C-alpha positions as CSV (number, residue, x, y, z in Angstrom):
1,M,58.7,63.5,45.5
2,G,56.5,66.4,44.6
3,E,57.1,67.5,48.4
4,E,60.9,67.5,48.0
5,Q,60.7,69.5,44.8
6,S,58.4,72.3,46.4
7,S,60.3,72.5,49.3
8,R,64.0,73.2,47.5
9,P,63.4,77.0,47.5
10,Y,62.8,77.3,51.0
11,I,65.9,75.0,51.9
12,S,68.1,76.9,49.5
13,K,66.8,80.0,51.2
14,I,67.6,78.8,54.6
15,T,71.0,77.3,53.4
16,E,71.7,80.9,52.2
17,I,71.1,82.7,55.5
18,V,73.0,80.0,57.4
19,A,76.0,80.5,55.0
20,Q,75.6,84.3,55.3
21,I,75.8,84.3,59.2
22,F,77.8,81.7,59.9
23,Q,81.2,82.5,61.9
24,E,84.2,80.3,62.5
25,G,83.6,78.5,65.7
26,D,79.5,78.7,65.4
27,Q,77.8,75.6,66.0
28,I,75.0,74.5,63.8
29,V,72.1,72.8,64.9
30,V,68.8,71.6,62.9
31,A,65.7,70.3,64.3
32,G,62.3,69.8,63.0
33,P,59.8,67.6,61.8
34,G,60.3,64.4,59.7
35,N,62.7,64.1,57.1
36,F,62.5,68.0,56.5
37,K,65.5,68.5,58.8
38,N,67.6,65.7,57.2
39,L,67.1,67.6,53.7
40,V,68.2,71.1,55.6
41,S,71.2,69.5,57.2
42,N,72.5,67.8,54.0
43,Q,71.9,70.9,51.8
44,I,74.2,73.1,54.9
45,R,76.5,70.3,54.7
46,E,77.0,71.0,51.0
47,R,77.1,74.5,51.5
48,L,79.6,74.8,54.2
49,K,82.1,72.3,53.5
50,N,83.8,70.9,56.3
51,Q,81.6,72.3,59.0
52,P,79.8,70.1,61.4
53,V,76.3,70.0,61.3
54,T,74.1,68.3,64.1
55,T,70.4,66.9,63.3
56,L,68.3,66.5,66.2
57,E,65.9,63.9,66.2
58,G,62.5,63.5,68.3
59,L,61.5,67.2,67.8
60,D,58.7,67.4,65.1
61,L,57.0,70.7,65.9
62,T,57.6,73.9,63.8
63,G,57.2,77.8,64.5
64,A,57.2,79.3,67.7
65,D,56.0,76.1,69.3
66,G,59.3,73.9,68.0
67,V,61.5,76.7,69.2
68,R,59.9,76.6,72.7
69,A,60.3,72.7,72.4
70,L,63.6,72.7,71.0
71,I,65.0,74.9,74.1
72,K,63.6,72.8,76.6
73,A,64.9,69.6,74.8
74,Q,67.3,67.8,76.7
75,S,69.2,66.6,73.2
76,F,69.8,70.6,72.6
77,Q,70.4,71.4,76.2
78,S,73.5,69.4,75.9
79,V,74.7,70.4,72.3
80,A,74.2,73.8,73.4
81,K,75.2,73.9,77.1
82,D,77.4,76.9,76.7
83,S,75.0,79.1,74.6
84,L,73.3,82.2,76.2
85,V,70.1,81.2,75.3
86,I,70.5,77.9,77.4
87,E,71.9,80.2,80.2
88,M,68.8,82.4,80.1
89,Q,66.5,79.5,80.1
90,L,68.3,78.1,83.5
91,L,68.6,81.4,84.9
92,V,64.8,82.0,84.5
93,A,63.8,78.3,85.6
94,E,66.0,78.8,88.8
95,V,64.1,82.2,89.4
96,V,61.0,80.6,88.9
97,R,62.1,77.8,91.3
98,R,63.3,80.0,93.9
99,I,60.0,82.0,93.9
100,S,58.1,78.8,94.1
101,T,59.8,77.5,97.2
102,G,60.1,80.7,99.4
103,D,64.0,80.7,98.5
104,P,64.8,84.5,99.7
105,K,67.9,84.6,97.1
106,V,66.2,86.2,94.4
107,A,64.7,89.5,93.7
108,Y,62.5,91.1,90.9
109,T,61.2,94.5,90.0
110,L,63.8,97.2,89.7
111,P,63.6,98.6,93.2
112,R,64.3,95.2,94.7
113,V,66.9,94.3,92.4
114,S,68.5,98.1,92.8
115,A,68.8,97.3,96.1
116,A,70.4,94.0,96.0
117,A,72.8,95.2,93.4
118,V,74.0,98.2,95.7
119,A,74.7,95.5,98.5
120,G,76.3,93.4,96.2
121,A,74.2,90.6,96.4
122,V,73.1,90.0,92.6
123,D,74.8,86.8,91.2
124,A,72.9,87.1,87.9
125,C,70.4,89.4,86.2
126,A,68.1,89.3,83.3
127,V,66.2,92.1,81.9
128,S,63.3,91.4,79.1
129,D,63.6,93.9,76.2
130,D,60.0,95.4,77.1
131,V,60.9,96.2,80.8
132,F,60.2,100.0,79.9
133,S,56.6,99.0,79.3
134,S,56.3,98.6,83.2
135,G,57.2,102.3,83.4
136,V,60.9,101.9,84.4
137,D,63.1,105.0,84.2
138,E,66.2,103.9,81.8
139,E,68.9,105.7,83.6
140,E,68.0,104.1,86.9
141,L,68.0,100.7,85.0
142,V,71.4,101.5,83.3
143,S,72.8,102.4,86.7
144,V,71.4,99.3,88.1
145,L,72.9,97.2,85.4
146,N,76.1,98.7,85.5
147,T,76.3,98.1,89.5
148,I,75.5,94.8,89.0
149,E,78.4,94.2,86.3
150,A,80.9,96.2,88.4
151,K,80.3,93.8,91.5
152,G,80.8,91.0,89.3
153,G,77.2,90.0,88.0
154,P,76.5,88.9,84.5
155,V,73.5,90.8,83.0
156,Y,71.4,89.4,80.0
157,L,68.8,90.9,77.7
158,A,65.8,88.6,77.2
159,D,63.9,88.6,73.8
160,S,60.3,89.2,75.2
161,S,58.9,86.8,72.2
162,M,60.8,84.0,73.7
163,E,58.8,82.2,76.7
164,F,61.8,83.0,79.4
165,G,61.6,86.6,78.3
166,K,57.8,86.6,78.7
167,Q,58.4,85.1,82.1
168,I,60.5,88.1,83.2
169,S,58.5,90.5,81.8
170,S,55.8,89.1,84.5
171,F,58.0,89.8,87.1
172,G,58.3,93.7,86.4
173,G,60.8,93.1,83.5
174,I,63.8,92.1,85.8
175,V,64.8,89.3,87.8
176,A,68.1,88.5,89.6
177,L,69.3,85.4,91.3
178,L,70.8,86.6,94.7
179,R,74.3,85.3,96.2
180,Y,72.8,85.3,99.7
181,A,69.4,86.3,101.4
182,F,68.6,90.0,101.0
183,R,65.3,91.8,101.7
184,A,65.3,95.5,100.6
């Protein structure tokens, strides 16, 4: 009972933040250690009347490790299958798979992605928010991304603090899945 009492201000702060950013159509998913996730879920349900809250079991990590585990968890992926985070994770996983198997339908680094974009070969592209740390020219990058979008390929911006963002950064800050094999 002492632990619940000391966590009340923290839970109230979480609930307040969720209530401030919640928009109609958003999906609320709560995961975390032990009974704490249930306390948070119940508080959010009380605050946001008539809004469904999904509580995921089996995820007992906190902090950055907890977020990484959550994004990889099948239970979260099934709930958030239409979210950008899951799309990004799947895109990067496919990039890594293709590279590791020698599949030529992948490009990384700006010069290679640029050549594939001009050829109309880019199916989807992801850029890390720290792409400029690798010396990429901003105008050239914007031009390449515009070309990809003009030819029907979605472009995603990845947060470099997330695992998939770090992976993109390790490939020169930009990766692309290709519609067909293309070598620049």
